[in-house]
BAVOGU-866200 format. One record per atom (N, C-alpha, C): y negated, x, z; residue in one letter. Coordinates in pm, whole numbers, padded with zeros to 5 digits, always signed. Last residue first. Layout:
// BAVOGU-866200
YXZa...
This chain:
// BAVOGU-866200
-16745+13247-03416x-16807+13307-03492x-16789+13234-03676x-16736+13334-03021x-16665+13179-03156x-16809+13271-03296x-16674+13280-02735x-16709+13404-02858x-16611+13361-02990x-16807+13142-02450x-16743+13144-02593x-16784+13252-02647x-16727+13061-02102x-16766+13149-02200x-16702+13122-02328x-16766+12926-01812x-16750+12840-01977x-16823+12971-02067x-16892+13038-01564x-16752+13007-01557x-16725+12964-01730x-17163+13126-01559x-17062+13214-01652x-16908+13173-01615x-17326+12923-01450x-17259+12982-01368x-17120+13117-01450x-17387+12846-01698x-17462+12827-01628x-17428+12995-01468x-17172+12737-01776x-17247+12812-01835x-17311+12875-01762x-17124+12502-01558x-17001+12588-01574x-17067+12722-01651x-17365+12346-01604x-17349+12415-01472x-17278+12534-01467x-17284+12235-01825x-17403+12311-01845x-17409+12406-01720x-17122+12024-01721x-17081+12156-01820x-17192+12241-01852x-17281+11864-01570x-17149+11969-01490x-17129+12097-01612x-17431+11774-01737x-17487+11856-01668x-17377+11977-01589x-17248+11631-01906x-17339+11756-01958x-17402+11809-01841x-17171+11479-01719x-17019+11538-01791x-17102+11645-01824x-17408+11284-01656x-17363+11387-01564x-17220+11478-01604x-17417+11177-01891x-17524+11242-01856x-17488+11350-01782x-17161+11013-01888x-17202+11147-02018x-17306+11225-01958x-17089+10987-01512x-17168+10965-01679x-17168+11077-01706x-16718+11057-01423x-16905+11043-01474x-16928+11030-01594x-16490+11073-01369x-16532+10979-01312x-16707+10958-01301x-16338+11322-01379x-16453+11361-01332x-16491+11240-01265x-16219+11205-01635x-16131+11294-01516x-16216+11299-01371x-16380+11190-01822x-16319+11094-01804x-16226+11146-01684x-16601+11389-01806x-16639+11279-01792x-16542+11137-01709x-16416+11589-01826x-16459+11618-01735x-16550+11450-01679x-16323+11521-02141x-16234+11552-02033x-16311+11519-01885x-16568+11548-02290x-16478+11409-02272x-16396+11417-02133x-16615+11777-02270x-16751+11713-02222x-16640+11601-02159x-16430+11864-02389x-16410+11948-02246x-16511+11856-02205x-16441+11748-02682x-16309+11732-02538x-16369+11766-02416x-16672+11892-02727x-16713+11800-02694x-16562+11740-02610x-16541+12183-02743x-16678+12155-02656x-16707+12020-02593x-16388+12120-02948x-16304+12203-02785x-16403+12208-02687x-16546+12113-03153x-16440+11976-03084x-16417+12053-03018x-16678+12374-03208x-16767+12220-03198x-16652+12107-03048x-16475+12503-03211x-16570+12538-03107x-16659+12455-03076x-16392+12395-03473x-16297+12374-03310x-16393+12445-03231x-16609+12417-03679x-16544+12287-03619x-16478+12328-03499x-16792+12683-03608x-16834+12566-03723x-16792+12395-03638x-16686+12936-03493x-16769+12827-03472x-16827+12653-03491x-16348+12985-03436x-16468+12939-03572x-16563+12838-03494x-16347+13141-03142x-16260+13150-03284x-16372+13067-03368x-16231+13114-02793x-16268+13187-02935x-16214+13178-03061x-16343+13001-02488x-16302+12979-02562x-16360+13099-02693x-16231+12972-02177x-16287+13018-02218x-16280+13025-02380x-16329+12882-01810x-16320+12850-01920x-16358+12904-02076x-16217+12947-01456x-16292+12979-01613x-16218+12945-01710x-16185+12729-01209x-16083+12802-01324x-16278+12823-01428x-16187+12608-00973x-16270+12730-00950x-16258+12776-01078x-16089+12392-00953x-16021+12462-00798x-16145+12597-00884x-16186+12213-01133x-16219+12189-00984x-16148+12262-00860x-16029+12314-01317x-16176+12339-01324x-16206+12266-01166x-15793+12238-01249x-15820+12367-01280x-15969+12391-01234x-15823+11944-01294x-15783+12016-01181x-15800+12137-01173x-15944+11926-01563x-15993+11886-01490x-15951+11915-01311x-15638+11996-01669x-15727+12036-01692x-15849+12062-01633x-15464+11726-01577x-15450+11913-01516x-15558+12040-01530x-15632+11607-01721x-15676+11549-01552x-15605+11672-01533x-15549+11641-01979x-15651+11653-01957x-15718+11652-01782x-15393+11698-02177x-15378+11748-02021x-15458+11746-01983x-15440+11569-02418x-15313+11491-02365x-15344+11552-02210x-15702+11727-02436x-15710+11613-02392x-15556+11518-02366x-15547+11979-02501x-15717+11949-02415x-15656+11840-02335x-15470+11942-02755x-15384+11932-02656x-15428+11901-02529x-15671+11890-02901x-15574+11739-02911x-15495+11761-02766x-15785+12126-02915x-15878+12048-02841x-15806+11845-02796x-15601+12226-03082x-15574+12241-02933x-15682+12138-02842x-15443+11939-03259x-15498+12073-03271x-15516+12140-03116x-15234+11788-03574x-15302+11804-03421x-15309+11932-03351x-15221+11573-03785x-15260+11730-03730x-15257+11698-03608x-14884+11356-03854x-15066+11353-03814x-15110+11506-03735x-14657+11505-03936x-14714+11390-04025x-14874+11399-03954x-14603+11861-03830x-14598+11700-03815x-14701+11633-03894x-14747+12081-03818x-14533+12076-03840x-14512+11914-03849x-14987+12158-03883x-14931+12159-04039x-14756+12074-03957x-15083+12218-03670x-15132+12100-03724x-15054+12053-03819x-14899+12330-03343x-14926+12383-03473x-14939+12273-03612x-15070+12412-03058x-15091+12290-03163x-15045+12372-03280x-14932+12453-02742x-14931+12457-02860x-14946+12360-02906x-14996+12594-02431x-14996+12434-02485x-15007+12485-02649x-14855+12752-02138x-14901+12778-02317x-14899+12643-02388x-14933+12814-01811x-14926+12731-01921x-14916+12798-02044x-14891+13070-01680x-14839+12963-01596x-14834+12869-01620x-14801+13326-01774x-14874+13231-01775x-14832+13142-01733x-14636+13497-01603x-14802+13584-01595x-14879+13389-01685x-14366+13426-01591x-14472+13393-01504x-14657+13408-01543x-14234+13534-01721x-14224+13575-01588x-14292+13513-01517x-14220+13351-01943x-14086+13330-01879x-14123+13378-01724x-14464+13369-02028x-14435+13207-01976x-14290+13277-01886x-14404+13652-02140x-14547+13615-02081x-14539+13479-01961x-14306+13632-02346x-14265+13683-02269x-14324+13674-02116x-14419+13468-02532x-14299+13341-02458x-14265+13450-02323x-14605+13595-02603x-14640+13496-02477x-14560+13436-02452x-14462+13819-02770x-14516+13829-02630x-14529+13689-02529x-14324+13648-02933x-14255+13722-02889x-14307+13761-02726x-14571+13585-03128x-14510+13454-03012x-14412+13564-02893x-14811+13672-03252x-14795+13727-03128x-14672+13637-03008x-14848+13324-03379x-14863+13495-03343x-14879+13552-03236x-14723+13156-03515x-14725+13150-03435x-14751+13314-03340x-14651+13108-03837x-14795+13137-03760x-14827+13147-03574x-14412+13039-03871x-14461+13165-03951x-14603+13172-03882x-14305+12775-03706x-14240+12897-03781x-14263+13026-03866x-14563+12637-03648x-14495+12741-03536x-14410+12831-03637x-14840+12627-03859x-14663+12619-03892x-14618+12709-03754x-15086+12716-03831x-15054+12583-03914x-14934+12563-03899x-15199+12681-03479x-15225+12727-03594x-15194+12653-03696x-15327+12717-03117x-15291+12640-03259x-15295+12731-03400x-15359+12745-02795x-15327+12823-02862x-15231+12726-03002x-15423+12794-02447x-15386+12656-02555x-15421+12746-02676x-15300+12918-02144x-15329+12929-02283x-15295+12840-02357x-15329+12996-01868x-15306+12869-01916x-15406+12907-02048x-15308+13165-01548x-15357+13217-01700x-15274+13053-01750x-15396+13198-01203x-15313+13140-01288x-15380+13187-01414x-15495+13538-01029x-15496+13417-01045x-15416+13326-01203x-15323+13719-00952x-15310+13634-00909x-15345+13506-00925x-15303+14034-01131x-15415+13931-01108x-15282+13822-01039x-15186+14301-01191x-15147+14234-01101x-15207+14114-01015x-15363+14441-01381x-15380+14428-01271x-15332+14337-01131x-15179+14394-01582x-15196+14493-01513x-15224+14549-01406x-15212+14108-01655x-15086+14165-01597x-15094+14275-01523x-15505+14106-01679x-15427+14055-01603x-15263+14084-01519x-15452+14286-01929x-15503+14321-01868x-15475+14274-01676x-15331+14049-02064x-15245+14252-02079x-15355+14283-01964x-15460+13881-02124x-15333+13869-02022x-15279+14010-02007x-15725+13968-02245x-15722+13926-02168x-15544+13919-02023x-15547+14043-02511x-15628+14121-02442x-15693+14100-02257x-15458+13761-02584x-15422+13907-02539x-15497+14029-02447x-15795+13681-02595x-15676+13670-02467x-15542+13731-02455x-15892+13818-02824x-15958+13859-02676x-15833+13831-02571x-15725+13670-03008x-15725+13824-02996x-15782+13888-02894x-15686+13420-03089x-15570+13430-03002x-15616+13576-02973x-15833+13376-03303x-15931+13356-03224x-15836+13409-03078x-15716+13352-03533x-15708+13491-03520x-15803+13480-03346x-15590+13040-03413x-15551+13137-03500x-15555+13275-03454x-15698+12956-03088x-15637+12951-03205x-15686+13009-03314x-15764+12924-02772x-15796+13052-02934x-15702+13012-03014x-15902+12923-02464x-15865+12813-02640x-15881+12939-02711x-15797+12936-02139x-15805+13031-02296x-15788+12937-02373x-15858+12927-01837x-15815+12882-01909x-15840+12962-02030x-15794+13119-01494x-15876+13108-01628x-15787+13022-01718x-15854+13191-01149x-15764+13087-01272x-15837+13076-01397x-15892+13451-00952x-15972+13310-01041x-15865+13251-01127x-15795+13661-00848x-15788+13572-00808x-15781+13433-00846x-15940+13891-00939x-15834+13843-01003x-15742+13727-00961x-16286+13877-01015x-16173+13822-00930x-16053+13813-01004x-16402+13891-01254x-16391+13998-01222x-16266+14042-01072x-16211+13705-01584x-16360+13703-01426x-16305+13858-01367x-16270+13865-01904x-16205+13806-01774x-16285+13812-01662x-16606+13829-02118x-16466+13921-02031x-16357+13838-01952x-16839+13849-02285x-16704+13781-02274x-16636+13864-02189x-17042+13980-02312x-17050+13944-02183x-16958+13849-02205x-16935+14309-02491x-16975+14177-02483x-17001+14149-02360x-17027+14596-02713x-16994+14576-02572x-17016+14375-02576x-16835+14696-02954x-16988+14620-02931x-16933+14575-02784x-16801+15028-03071x-16757+14943-02959x-16889+14850-02964x-16706+15145-03392x-16772+15189-03254x-16736+15062-03205x-16575+15340-03683x-16577+15235-03559x-16707+15265-03456x-16432+15452-04013x-16590+15461-03843x-16622+15393-03810x-16168+15618-04093x-16272+15534-04057x-16358+15499-03961x-16065+15825-04346x-16099+15796-04199x-16176+15669-04209x-15639+15768-04420x-15767+15754-04407x-15890+15763-04287x-15420+15842-04236x-15455+15963-04317x-15643+15901-04333x-15304+15624-04120x-15291+15774-04083x-15385+15857-04133x-15268+15438-04402x-15207+15432-04248x-15218+15602-04204x-15533+15411-04588x-15446+15419-04596x-15400+15477-04441x-15717+15148-04677x-15721+15239-04619x-15575+15274-04551x-15683+14908-04901x-15784+15082-04859x-15746+15155-04804x-15586+14673-04753x-15529+14743-04914x-15554+14868-04940x-15686+14609-04512x-15532+14523-04556x-15500+14648-04698x-15902+14699-04459x-15833+14748-04429x-15703+14688-04427x-16047+14601-04730x-16089+14764-04675x-15951+14781-04580x-16041+14329-04647x-15914+14386-04767x-15914+14517-04760x-16218+14304-04462x-16061+14248-04440x-15975+14305-04534x-16430+14401-04603x-16403+14482-04438x-16259+14422-04444x-16496+14182-04798x-16542+14305-04778x-16462+14422-04696x-16264+13921-04857x-16389+13967-04743x-16325+14157-04780x-16189+13928-05219x-16157+13983-05104x-16297+13974-05011x-16088+13824-05548x-16167+13872-05459x-16130+13870-05331x-16031+13735-05846x-15946+13801-05731x-16042+13855-05667x-16240+13586-06113x-16209+13688-06068x-16135+13741-05900x-16326+13315-06209x-16201+13421-06290x-16150+13522-06231x-16502+13251-06071x-16532+13196-06172x-16413+13346-06225x-16333+13319-05789x-16417+13221-05782x-16435+13297-05915x-16003+13339-05495x-16110+13323-05673x-16186+13266-05705x-15957+13532-05213x-16031+13430-05278x-16068+13423-05428x-15926+13598-04901x-15836+13681-05029x-15882+13538-05103x-15935+13785-04622x-15985+13707-04657x-15958+13744-04823x-15706+13772-04339x-15753+13905-04483x-15821+13748-04543x-15789+13834-04003x-15726+13704-04129x-15774+13817-04208x-15647+14037-03723x-15741+14024-03862x-15706+13958-03933x-15707+14209-03448x-15589+14030-03501x-15652+13960-03619x-15691+14507-03319x-15712+14379-03369x-15636+14312-03468x-15615+14725-03030x-15599+14695-03178x-15690+14548-03186x-15716+15109-02993x-15772+14968-03030x-15691+14854-03153x-15547+15342-02759x-15545+15289-02911x-15680+15147-02852x-15524+15458-02575x-15575+15530-02603x-15556+15459-02783x-15453+15281-02365x-15585+15387-02347x-15646+15429-02468x-15340+15035-02337x-15354+15081-02471x-15456+15133-02408x-15360+14901-02036x-15235+14937-02157x-15206+14967-02239x-15627+14963-02020x-15574+14979-01908x-15379+14958-01919x-15709+14851-02229x-15724+14980-02204x-15652+15010-02110x-15608+14568-02424x-15669+14617-02310x-15635+14773-02282x-15705+14421-02719x-15566+14475-02630x-15692+14524-02503x-15795+14298-02968x-15679+14209-02887x-15650+14316-02803x-16146+14227-03013x-16062+14374-02947x-15921+14266-02932x-16279+14093-03264x-16233+14057-03112x-16125+14205-03113x-16478+14258-03471x-16379+14237-03474x-16316+14197-03302x-16757+14313-03701x-16745+14331-03554x-16595+14231-03549x-16923+14448-03976x-16801+14397-03938x-16772+14381-03771x-17195+14676-04068x-17034+14634-03997x-17026+14536-03979x-17370+14597-04424x-17318+14618-04266x-17155+14605-04179x-17509+14756-04644x-17354+14686-04625x-17335+14718-04457x-17804+14595-04771x-17723+14718-04689x-17560+14683-04611x-17851+14447-05048x-17855+14435-04963x-17735+14575-04852x-18024+14466-05379x-17893+14534-05291x-17946+14501-05143x-18214+14535-05573x-18160+14406-05527x-18034+14368-05460x-18254+14839-05601x-18303+14732-05514x-18266+14619-05489x-17999+14896-05759x-18014+14917-05614x-18070+14865-05528x-18163+14834-06025x-18055+14719-05987x-18012+14750-05784x-18382+14986-06043x-18389+14834-05981x-18268+14758-05925x-18221+15244-06047x-18319+15199-05921x-18334+15026-05909x-18123+15207-06309x-18020+15248-06194x-18129+15172-06047x-18234+14909-06458x-18240+15059-06443x-18182+15085-06342x-18032+14611-06578x-18160+14649-06529x-18163+14869-06487x-17933+14429-06850x-17926+14549-06826x-18046+14591-06731x-18005+14221-07021x-18056+14223-06912x-18044+14331-06804x-17760+14193-07203x-17938+14221-07221x-17992+14205-07180x-17535+14113-07038x-17558+14267-07112x-17696+14299-07103x-17466+13895-06834x-17594+13924-06910x-17615+14067-06928x-17175+13908-06773x-17240+13734-06868x-17397+13797-06914x-17177+14143-06636x-17071+14106-06779x-17156+13986-06822x-17377+14133-06461x-17382+14192-06532x-17277+14184-06680x-17279+13921-06285x-17381+13936-06357x-17412+14019-06493x-17076+14045-06207x-17023+13910-06284x-17156+13896-06421x-17128+14267-06026x-17069+14236-06121x-17025+14136-06204x-17277+14092-05807x-17314+14147-05871x-17285+14181-06039x-17054+13744-05780x-17088+13881-05742x-17193+13984-05923x-17008+13388-05799x-17083+13508-05857x-17078+13671-05774x-17093+13142-05736x-16929+13169-05795x-16903+13347-05822x-17284+13105-05613x-17167+13117-05498x-17076+13164-05573x-17429+13099-05828x-17469+13212-05750x-17342+13185-05613x-17356+12798-05915x-17352+12927-05970x-17409+13045-05917x-17457+12702-05667x-17361+12674-05724x-17253+12765-05831x-17724+12739-05712x-17692+12774-05595x-17522+12758-05606x-17816+12623-05945x-17802+12706-05901x-17688+12833-05820x-17745+12327-05883x-17660+12429-06014x-17665+12560-05951x-17956+12304-05741x-17884+12315-05626x-17699+12368-05767x-18171+12337-05911x-18158+12422-05758x-18027+12382-05718x-18292+12192-06119x-18160+12262-06153x-18103+12382-06015x-18563+12134-06104x-18430+12011-06101x-18325+12077-06062x-18648+12360-06166x-18708+12276-06018x-18548+12188-05992x-18475+12632-06371x-18586+12522-06355x-18601+12462-06227x-18283+12861-06344x-18439+12866-06289x-18558+12704-06292x-18115+12766-06571x-18109+12820-06408x-18170+12818-06336x-18231+12822-06773x-18199+12681-06767x-18154+12654-06557x-18335+13046-06787x-18441+13007-06746x-18392+12842-06727x-18093+13160-06847x-18104+13191-06740x-18255+13118-06694x-18070+13096-07126x-17921+13042-07042x-18037+13013-06846x-18269+13155-07250x-18284+13030-07221x-18171+12990-07164x-18156+13449-07291x-18297+13382-07116x-18363+13206-07139x-17900+13425-07387x-17962+13482-07257x-18087+13400-07168x-18009+13352-07620x-17969+13321-07572x-17955+13352-07414x-18229+13639-07674x-18287+13470-07618x-18185+13376-07564x-18238+13975-07488x-18139+13878-07571x-18185+13693-07551x-18312+14106-07374x-18358+14128-07438x-18324+14040-07542x-18432+14034-06995x-18313+14034-07108x-18370+14028-07225x-18676+14035-06796x-18586+14147-06836x-18503+14115-06971x-18677+13738-06742x-18785+13842-06710x-18705+13968-06813x-18416+13726-06613x-18465+13593-06695x-18599+13739-06794x-18382+13924-06394x-18279+13905-06550x-18340+13800-06625x-18505+13807-06192x-18572+13943-06263x-18457+13949-06393x-18429+13608-06170x-18586+13568-06160x-18559+13663-06286x-18165+13620-06069x-18173+13593-06169x-18338+13617-06195x-18283+13742-05807x-18191+13856-05928x-18199+13781-06088x-18387+13556-05715x-18455+13653-05708x-18403+13761-05839x-18150+13401-05579x-18267+13336-05689x-18366+13463-05758x-17929+13625-05566x-17961+13567-05517x-18093+13480-05602x-17593+13795-05458x-17710+13798-05564x-17805+13674-05531x-17306+13840-05362x-17415+13734-05299x-17559+13745-05367x-17195+14156-05327x-17208+14048-05320x-17317+13978-05293x-17208+14473-05234x-17206+14399-05369x-17202+14277-05409x-17385+14656-05043x-17306+14490-05045x-17289+14444-05226x-17427+14999-04977x-17476+14903-05041x-17375+14746-05030x-17246+15213-04890x-17426+15195-04827x-17425+15036-04876x-17017+15256-04993x-17043+15259-04873x-17194+15195-04816x-17021+15271-05269x-16898+15208-05216x-16916+15194-05033x-17290+15268-05375x-17237+15156-05409x-17108+15102-05347x-17306+15525-05301x-17388+15436-05231x-17384+15298-05254x-17177+15701-05428x-17126+15721-05337x-17198+15578-05245x-17281+15641-05726x-17128+15589-05659x-17128+15600-05527x-17513+15731-05681x-17529+15610-05693x-17397+15554-05660x-17663+15950-05372x-17570+15932-05491x-17514+15791-05534x-17907+15878-05210x-17751+15909-05206x-17719+15904-05387x-18186+15891-04935x-18189+15914-05108x-17989+15879-05080x-18401+15729-04709x-18279+15774-04743x-18228+15762-04910x-18574+15527-04585x-18584+15644-04621x-18453+15741-04655x-18473+15190-04649x-18491+15271-04593x-18481+15383-04671x-18515+14974-04806x-18580+14935-04670x-18560+15062-04577x-18255+15100-05038x-18325+14987-05005x-18382+14985-04873x-18210+15446-05120x-18192+15353-05057x-18249+15222-05035x-18254+15632-05468x-18347+15557-05309x-18264+15442-05248x-17989+15773-05641x-18064+15662-05585x-18169+15660-05504x-17897+16023-05869x-17961+16010-05763x-18066+15910-05716x-17614+15993-06009x-17753+15971-06036x-17793+15983-05867x-17353+15969-06086x-17360+16136-05960x-17508+16085-05991x-17241+15769-06217x-17266+15782-06080x-17325+15891-05947x-17326+15746-06463x-17179+15827-06436x-17131+15799-06323x-17385+15416-06629x-17416+15522-06500x-17345+15628-06521x-17417+15210-06761x-17406+15317-06810x-17482+15403-06749x-17365+14969-06612x-17489+15029-06604x-17505+15152-06668x-17079+14904-06637x-17122+14850-06716x-17310+14873-06701x-17040+15136-06498x-16960+15167-06701x-17065+15081-06719x-17079+15109-06229x-17089+15215-06324x-17090+15200-06466x-16886+14880-06248x-17078+14844-06208x-17107+14983-06316x-16645+14935-06269x-16640+14845-06366x-16840+14887-06355x-16651+15132-06006x-16660+15203-06160x-16674+15054-06230x-16632+14923-05764x-16750+15022-05844x-16773+15083-05933x-16399+14805-05843x-16565+14743-05853x-16666+14838-05910x-16295+15043-05753x-16261+14967-05924x-16318+14897-05923x-16326+15073-05456x-16354+15160-05600x-16351+15113-05740x-16462+14801-05290x-16357+14871-05338x-16410+14938-05498x-16637+14940-05029x-16651+14859-05123x-16490+14908-05264x-16559+14972-04637x-16633+15025-04824x-16577+14945-04905x-16739+14899-04349x-16625+14848-04480x-16678+14943-04588x-16714+15003-03979x-16772+14975-04175x-16691+14982-04245x-16669+14777-03751x-16609+14850-03811x-16664+14876-03969x-16637+14765-03385x-16763+14715-03498x-16697+14810-03601x-16503+14589-03163x-16499+14702-03244x-16588+14622-03374x-16605+14372-02849x-16548+14358-03004x-16534+14501-03042x-16427+14319-02496x-16551+14399-02609x-16465+14346-02773x-16231+14211-02386x-16384+14138-02400x-16447+14177-02484x-16162+14503-02201x-16120+14364-02239x-16283+14282-02273x-16357+14737-02322x-16262+14649-02201x-16254+14538-02262x-16380+15112-02410x-16411+14945-02420x-16333+14897-02323x-16502+15429-02506x-16414+15372-02424x-16412+15254-02430x-16465+15708-02697x-16464+15557-02688x-16431+15478-02612x-16395+15927-02563x-16467+15979-02617x-16547+15788-02712x-16203+15963-02383x-16312+16016-02346x-16474+15993-02399x-15983+15782-02549x-16089+15684-02408x-16230+15761-02432x-16004+15826-02858x-15993+15906-02788x-16087+15842-02606x-15830+15588-03045x-15932+15622-03001x-15909+15720-02910x-15696+15452-03388x-15723+15553-03238x-15791+15589-03220x-15611+15101-03352x-15701+15223-03432x-15699+15304-03301x-15369+14899-03545x-15429+14938-03440x-15522+15053-03459x-15387+14571-03691x-15434+14661-03642x-15410+14757-03552x-15205+14288-03787x-15240+14323-03699x-15297+14469-03692x-15323+14024-04003x-15302+14142-03991x-15306+14195-03841x-15257+13755-04194x-15319+13777-04031x-15226+13882-04037x-15260+13520-04426x-15210+13718-04409x-15333+13708-04312x-15122+13178-04453x-15238+13283-04437x-15174+13426-04398x-14904+13018-04573x-15028+13017-04636x-15121+13138-04617x-14601+13152-04466x-14675+13120-04498x-14834+13095-04553x-14342+13272-04575x-14373+13114-04619x-14517+13101-04634x-14294+13461-04312x-14286+13476-04481x-14279+13360-04528x-14511+13504-04104x-14378+13501-04128x-14370+13463-04274x-14806+13713-03960x-14744+13595-04015x-14580+13578-04145x-14826+13981-03966x-14818+13934-03842x-14756+13756-03868x-14758+14288-04069x-14832+14158-04100x-14763+14055-04010x-14962+14589-03962x-14823+14528-03985x-14900+14334-03932x-15066+14895-03951x-15102+14770-04065x-15027+14688-04067x-15148+15169-03737x-15083+15093-03787x-15132+14934-03844x-15373+15313-03779x-15186+15435-03728x-15139+15313-03707x-15665+15436-03869x-15595+15340-03851x-15407+15346-03830x-15866+15709-03726x-15767+15669-03784x-15677+15526-03758x-16199+15802-03712x-16072+15749-03643x-15993+15722-03750x-16509+15838-03634x-16461+15880-03710x-16345+15846-03661x-16818+15604-03485x-16686+15754-03417x-16575+15706-03535x-17176+15602-03558x-16992+15556-03586x-16888+15676-03499x-17452+15592-03501x-17359+15721-03533x-17196+15667-03478x-17486+15349-03452x-17602+15418-03530x-17538+15575-03552x-17312+15202-03294x-17363+15184-03482x-17408+15253-03538x-17211+15516-03160x-17303+15330-03138x-17285+15335-03336x-17087+15694-02902x-17068+15729-03021x-17104+15544-03015x-17144+15770-02602x-17187+15874-02736x-17125+15840-02841x-17387+15539-02437x-17205+15553-02504x-17250+15674-02618x-17495+15598-02138x-17538+15606-02256x-17405+15639-02370x-17506+15793-01881x-17472+15628-01901x-17448+15553-02029x-17793+15933-01905x-17643+15960-01849x-17668+15785-01880x-17921+15999-02290x-17931+15958-02122x-17775+15934-02093x-17906+16258-02499x-17849+16163-02430x-17867+16100-02347x
């Protein structure tokens, strides 16, 4: 291994244990957000504030057993894994190597060609009609591979044929919510647990429910690696920073604040946080209130969307404090955003452009150029997903 290269990587993960699994939301919340602590040896797995932790999930063994029964298999059969020169026991492959979600059109085409049942053939053919494109998309969105095996028993594939339809089970990345200066032997994570129902079945995110439900605290081996990031607090401790992180987007900013407090950074810190209800969804409230009381957090602006008739979001709080935010930018502040890419990050970006244009007395074109310059100077960074 070359000097300076990490010992453990995505291709050679570090095997460790989860030592804490704690619900962050209060009683009555519509959300399930959990705080996980992963044990590490710093000389074996190093991280910095702003990095992410990759976790290799494992599928629910009950679903795997159901699939094996529907395939008429014991699980001890050996299969070749798709697109790699590797073989494995079928049960092992279904539990830890292959994704059991998101069947596609090719799966339906194969079933239509294979089924021995005329009614199944008719139903599958109807899904494949050109005018049924939207209907097929809705049908597949509601189903995983186990559903198709249940609904179309006459189209049961051979074991290798079934495996060949599946994609590899890939690791999931989570923003690290701790600083190694404060927690050298731990990595903290802030994870929203995904649970939902489709086609009459209760389901969950492959990795989030693995962590929440199937990893036994302090006992189950968990395979992880550190994904290095461009995202991190400025090296200059005198630089002020503005952080926008609603929901689980708070994770890296908890790390930033731990880091800056440990380094006794003189630069001011401003945090925008939001969620549904203050009473149940103010993640790490005690920690942030302590930082505000100590002065480590110069400003803490909160947006709890469901606590009043009109919904309020972090971008609304930004606009309300636009003049002060502009003054911070003029003083050289770095601006960070973490969280949902589809809506939140887009809306925050629009609010930032609006604030620059309004309080900087700029045209839209000038404001766009100003924000572009912030990005070029690495003063505007995003960790969105």
